[in-house]
C-alpha positions in Angstrom: -130.8 34.6 50.2 -130.2 35.3 53.7 -126.6 36.1 53.0 -127.5 38.5 50.2 -130.0 40.3 52.3 -127.5 40.6 55.1 -125.0 42.1 52.7 -127.5 44.5 51.3 -128.5 45.7 54.7 -124.9 46.2 55.7 -124.4 48.5 52.7 -127.5 50.5 53.6 -126.3 50.8 57.2 -123.0 52.1 56.0 -124.7 54.7 53.8 -126.9 55.8 56.7 -123.9 56.2 59.0 -121.9 58.1 56.3 -124.5 60.8 55.6 -124.8 62.5 59.1 -121.0 62.6 59.5 -120.4 64.6 56.3 -123.0 67.2 57.1 -122.0 67.5 60.6 -118.5 68.1 59.6 -119.7 70.6 57.0 -121.9 72.4 59.4 -119.1 72.5 61.9 -116.8 73.9 59.3 -119.3 76.6 58.3 -119.9 77.5 62.0 -116.2 77.7 62.6 -115.8 80.0 59.6 -118.7 82.1 60.7 -117.1 82.4 64.2 -113.8 83.1 62.6 -115.0 85.8 60.4 -117.2 87.2 63.1 -114.1 87.4 65.3 -112.2 89.0 62.4 -114.9 91.5 61.8 -115.1 92.3 65.5 -111.4 92.7 65.7 -111.3 95.0 62.7 -114.3 96.9 64.1 -112.6 97.3 67.5 -109.4 98.3 65.7 -111.1 100.9 63.6 -112.9 102.2 66.7 -109.6 102.5 68.5 -108.0 104.1 65.4 -110.8 106.7 65.2 -110.7 107.4 68.9 -107.0 108.2 68.7 -107.2 110.5 65.7 -105.9 114.0 66.3 -109.3 115.5 65.9 -110.6 113.5 68.9 -107.5 114.3 71.0 -107.8 118.0 70.3 -111.3 118.0 71.8 -109.9 116.6 75.1 -107.1 119.3 75.0 -109.6 122.0 74.4 -111.6 120.9 77.4 -108.4 121.1 79.4 -107.5 124.5 78.1 -111.0 125.8 78.9 -110.5 124.8 82.5 -107.0 125.9 83.1 -107.0 129.0 80.9 -104.6 130.2 78.1 -102.7 132.9 79.9 -99.9 130.6 81.0 -99.0 129.9 77.3 -98.6 133.6 76.4 -95.0 134.6 75.7 -93.9 137.9 74.2 -90.4 138.1 72.9 -90.2 141.8 71.9 -91.6 143.9 74.7 -91.1 147.6 74.9 -89.1 148.6 78.0 -92.1 150.8 78.9 -94.4 147.7 79.2 -94.4 144.6 81.3 -95.4 141.0 80.6 -98.2 141.5 83.2 -99.8 144.1 80.9 -99.9 141.7 78.0 -101.3 138.9 80.3 -104.0 141.2 81.6 -104.9 142.4 78.1 -105.1 138.8 76.8 -107.1 137.6 79.7 -109.7 140.4 79.1 -109.8 139.3 75.5 -110.6 135.6 76.1 -112.4 135.8 79.4 -115.8 134.4 78.9 -115.2 133.9 75.2 -116.3 130.8 73.2 -113.1 128.8 72.4 -112.9 126.4 69.5 -110.3 125.3 67.0 -110.1 124.1 63.4 -107.4 122.4 61.4 -104.8 124.9 60.4 -105.0 126.2 56.9 -101.2 126.0 56.6 -101.1 122.4 57.7 -97.9 120.8 56.3 -97.6 117.4 57.8 -100.0 114.7 59.2 -97.2 113.7 61.6 -97.4 117.0 63.4 -101.1 118.1 63.4 -101.6 121.9 63.8 -104.8 123.7 64.8 -106.0 127.3 64.7 -107.4 128.5 68.1 -110.2 131.0 68.1 -112.0 133.0 70.8 -115.4 134.3 69.7 -114.3 134.0 66.1 -111.0 135.8 66.5 -107.7 133.9 65.9 -105.8 133.9 69.1 -103.2 131.2 68.6 -102.2 127.7 67.4 -102.2 124.3 69.0 -99.6 121.7 68.0 -99.8 118.0 68.7 -97.1 115.4 68.9 -97.0 111.7 68.5 -96.1 110.0 71.8 -96.3 106.4 70.7 -97.4 104.2 67.7 -98.0 100.6 67.1 -99.2 98.5 64.0 -102.9 98.0 63.8 -104.4 95.4 61.5 -102.3 95.1 58.4 -102.5 98.5 56.8 -103.0 100.9 59.8 -100.8 102.3 62.5 -102.3 103.3 65.8 -100.8 106.6 67.0 -101.1 108.2 70.4 -101.3 112.0 70.4 -100.7 114.6 73.1 -100.3 118.3 73.4 -96.9 119.6 72.1 -97.1 123.4 72.2 -99.7 126.2 72.4 -98.7 129.3 70.5 -100.6 132.3 71.6 -100.7 135.4 69.4 -99.8 138.3 71.7 -102.1 141.3 71.7 -101.1 143.9 69.1 -98.9 146.7 70.5 -100.0 149.6 68.3 -99.9 152.6 70.8 -97.1 155.3 70.7 -96.3 158.5 72.5 -94.4 161.6 71.6 -93.3 164.0 74.3 -91.6 167.4 73.7 -90.1 169.1 76.7 -87.2 171.4 77.6 -84.0 169.4 77.7 -83.5 169.8 81.4 -86.9 168.1 82.1 -87.3 164.5 83.0 -89.9 162.3 81.3 -91.4 159.1 82.6 -93.4 156.8 80.4 -95.4 154.2 82.4 -93.0 154.8 85.3 -89.8 154.3 83.2 -87.5 157.3 82.4 -87.0 158.1 78.8 -83.4 158.7 77.8 -81.3 159.0 74.7 -82.7 155.8 73.3 -86.0 157.5 72.7 -84.6 160.9 71.6 -85.8 162.0 68.2 -83.2 163.6 65.9 -82.7 167.3 66.2 -83.4 169.8 68.9 -85.8 172.7 68.8 -85.6 176.3 70.1 -88.9 177.9 71.2 -90.0 181.0 69.3 -90.0 182.9 72.6 -86.2 182.9 72.6 -85.8 184.5 69.2 -83.7 187.4 70.5 -82.5 185.8 73.7 -80.6 183.0 71.9 -78.1 185.5 70.5 -76.9 186.4 74.0 -77.1 183.4 76.2 -77.6 179.6 76.0 -81.4 179.0 75.9 -83.3 175.9 76.9 -83.8 173.6 73.9 -86.8 171.5 73.3 -86.2 167.8 72.9 -88.6 165.1 71.8 -88.9 161.6 73.1 -90.7 159.0 71.1 -91.8 155.5 72.1 -93.6 153.0 69.9 -94.8 149.5 70.4 -96.9 150.1 73.5 -99.9 148.0 74.3 -102.0 150.6 76.0 -102.3 154.3 76.1 -99.3 155.3 78.2 -99.1 157.3 81.4 -96.7 160.2 81.0 -95.2 162.0 84.0 -92.9 165.1 83.6 -90.6 166.7 86.2 -88.9 170.1 85.8 -85.3 170.8 86.5 -86.0 171.2 90.2 -87.8 167.9 90.5 -91.3 169.3 90.7 -94.1 167.6 88.7 -95.3 169.5 85.7 -98.9 169.7 84.6 -99.6 169.5 80.8 -102.3 168.9 78.2 -102.5 165.7 76.2 -103.7 165.1 72.6 -104.6 161.6 71.6 -105.6 160.4 68.2 -105.3 157.2 66.2 -103.3 155.4 68.9 -100.8 158.2 69.4 -100.4 160.3 72.5 -98.8 163.7 72.0 -97.5 165.9 74.9 -95.8 169.3 74.5 -94.4 171.4 77.3 -92.6 174.4 75.8 -93.0 176.7 78.8 -90.9 175.8 81.8 -92.3 175.6 85.3 -92.8 178.7 87.4 -91.0 178.9 90.7 -90.6 181.3 93.6 -88.7 184.5 92.7 -85.9 185.9 94.8 -86.8 189.2 96.3 -83.8 191.1 94.9 -84.7 190.0 91.4 -88.3 191.0 92.0 -87.3 194.5 93.0 -84.9 194.8 90.1 -87.5 193.7 87.5 -90.2 196.1 88.8 -87.8 199.0 89.0 -86.5 198.4 85.4 -90.0 198.0 84.0 -91.0 201.4 85.5 -87.9 203.1 84.3 -88.5 201.7 80.8 -92.1 203.0 80.6 -91.0 206.3 82.1 -88.6 206.8 79.3 -91.4 206.6 76.8 -93.4 209.2 78.7 -90.4 211.5 78.9 -90.2 211.1 82.7 -86.5 210.3 83.0 -83.8 213.0 83.2 -81.9 213.2 79.9 -84.3 210.9 78.0 -84.9 213.6 75.3 -81.2 213.8 74.6 -80.2 210.1 74.4 -81.1 206.6 75.5 -78.4 206.7 78.3 -81.1 206.8 81.1 -82.1 203.2 80.2 -78.9 202.0 78.5 -77.6 200.1 81.5 -80.6 197.8 81.5 -79.9 196.3 78.0 -77.0 194.8 76.1 -75.2 197.4 74.0 -76.5 196.1 70.7 -80.1 195.6 72.0 -83.0 196.0 69.6 -84.9 197.8 72.3 -82.3 200.6 72.5 -82.6 201.1 68.8 -86.4 201.2 69.3 -86.1 203.8 72.1 -83.7 205.9 70.0 -86.1 206.0 67.1 -89.0 206.9 69.4 -86.9 209.7 71.1 -86.0 211.3 67.8 -89.4 211.1 66.1 -92.3 210.7 68.5 -91.4 211.7 72.0 -92.3 215.4 71.4 -95.9 214.4 70.8 -96.4 213.1 74.4 -98.6 215.5 76.4 -97.4 217.4 79.5 -98.4 215.6 82.7 -97.8 215.3 86.3 -95.3 212.8 87.8 -96.5 209.3 87.2 -97.9 207.3 90.1 -97.8 203.5 89.9 -100.5 201.3 91.3 -101.4 197.5 91.2 -97.8 196.6 90.8 -97.1 192.9 90.4 -94.1 190.8 89.6 -95.0 187.1 89.1 -94.7 184.0 86.9 -91.0 183.7 87.5 -89.3 181.1 85.4 -85.7 180.2 85.9 -84.3 178.6 82.8 -80.7 178.3 83.9 -78.1 180.1 86.0 -77.9 182.8 83.2 -81.5 183.2 82.2 -84.9 183.9 83.7 -88.1 185.6 82.8 -91.0 187.1 84.8 -94.2 189.0 84.2 -94.5 192.6 85.4 -97.7 194.5 85.5 -98.9 197.9 86.9 -101.0 200.9 86.2 -99.3 204.2 85.6 -101.6 207.2 86.4 -100.8 210.7 85.1 -102.7 214.0 85.2 -102.6 215.7 81.8 -101.9 219.4 82.6 -102.9 220.8 79.2 -106.3 219.2 79.0 -107.0 218.7 82.6 -107.8 215.0 82.5 -106.3 211.8 83.9 -104.6 209.2 81.8 -103.7 205.6 82.9 -101.2 203.5 81.0 -101.2 199.8 81.8 -98.2 197.6 81.5 -98.3 193.8 81.4 -95.3 192.2 79.8 -92.9 189.3 80.2 -89.3 190.4 80.6 -86.4 188.1 79.7 -83.2 188.6 81.7 -79.7 187.2 80.9 -76.6 187.4 83.0 -73.9 189.1 80.9 -70.5 189.9 82.4 -72.0 189.4 85.8 -74.9 191.8 85.3 -78.6 191.1 84.6 -79.7 192.6 81.3 -83.1 192.8 79.6 -82.8 190.6 76.5 -86.4 190.6 75.3 -89.8 192.0 76.2 -93.1 190.4 75.2 -96.3 192.3 75.9 -99.2 190.3 77.2 -101.9 193.0 76.9 -102.8 192.1 73.4 -103.3 188.4 74.4 -105.5 189.5 77.3 -107.6 191.7 75.0 -108.1 188.9 72.5 -109.3 186.6 75.3 
């Protein structure tokens, strides 16, 4: 019995020893698996965090912070600039546009590839450019992901819109500067124009033609400076509407008149008015007393001839005219062969038949041309009617 009991106790002892070993090993295995999967989960979690942190949308936030600090002006490039503008003008205009503005960006609506992310850049809600990222490195992450590193590739700034233009019409001998740069044949519009004031003059001598310079694609309202044929700056009126500046100078600049021309112009004007009051010897017989002042085929000789034949007899008898308030001014030299000036005076006469005084006032612009070495009156424009209208 003793042997049987001993064998039985030995079996029980083996069973007792076997039980804790199995469960210990099982618990160890479970713990190991828990640790393993915890490590796997932690690794995946950290990998996903790294993946999210390196997404382009996260990188663009860093880039935007950098751009807010450094500014955007250095990225502005303008390829097609008018020669009347400078890059500094565009830079200043763009700076004024974004200075103090709220900058933000969104994924570009025309996004074409995830390998080259593109973002639209806004300033206070206005689209001002694009930001392009580039992949600088990549490495496998987990099994199904690739970890990419992104950085700034390019910043494309949309230049300020150049929508201003200018049109300047001046005599062809004048010099035009737009924003300090001289306009030349590159800006000349087709065709030339002759001012209405040279209607009769143009048939005798070469008259100053009007030319037009046009410049488009300007960023700001331009500054126009005009110089006459002698280099003197010319004053003018501007008209500005809908982004277009218009300047027109059809009358040339007045200059100092030589004394001999002044005396000639006054003498001729007085002779001309004396013809019509029958105060020149021989004026009732022909126009010869004033013929030397005009070209042979002058319209004004025909006018004088008609007056001599039909109306001169009506002029009342009077004393010899006396001239007062004589002025010769507003001298304009168009060329070596052409000038004009204003002549004004009062002609006082005593009407012998009625016993009263009469005053005839003359204020006209006389146009003189050099024909065969002699100055001739080519045209006369009265200014009295304009003064009365004013």
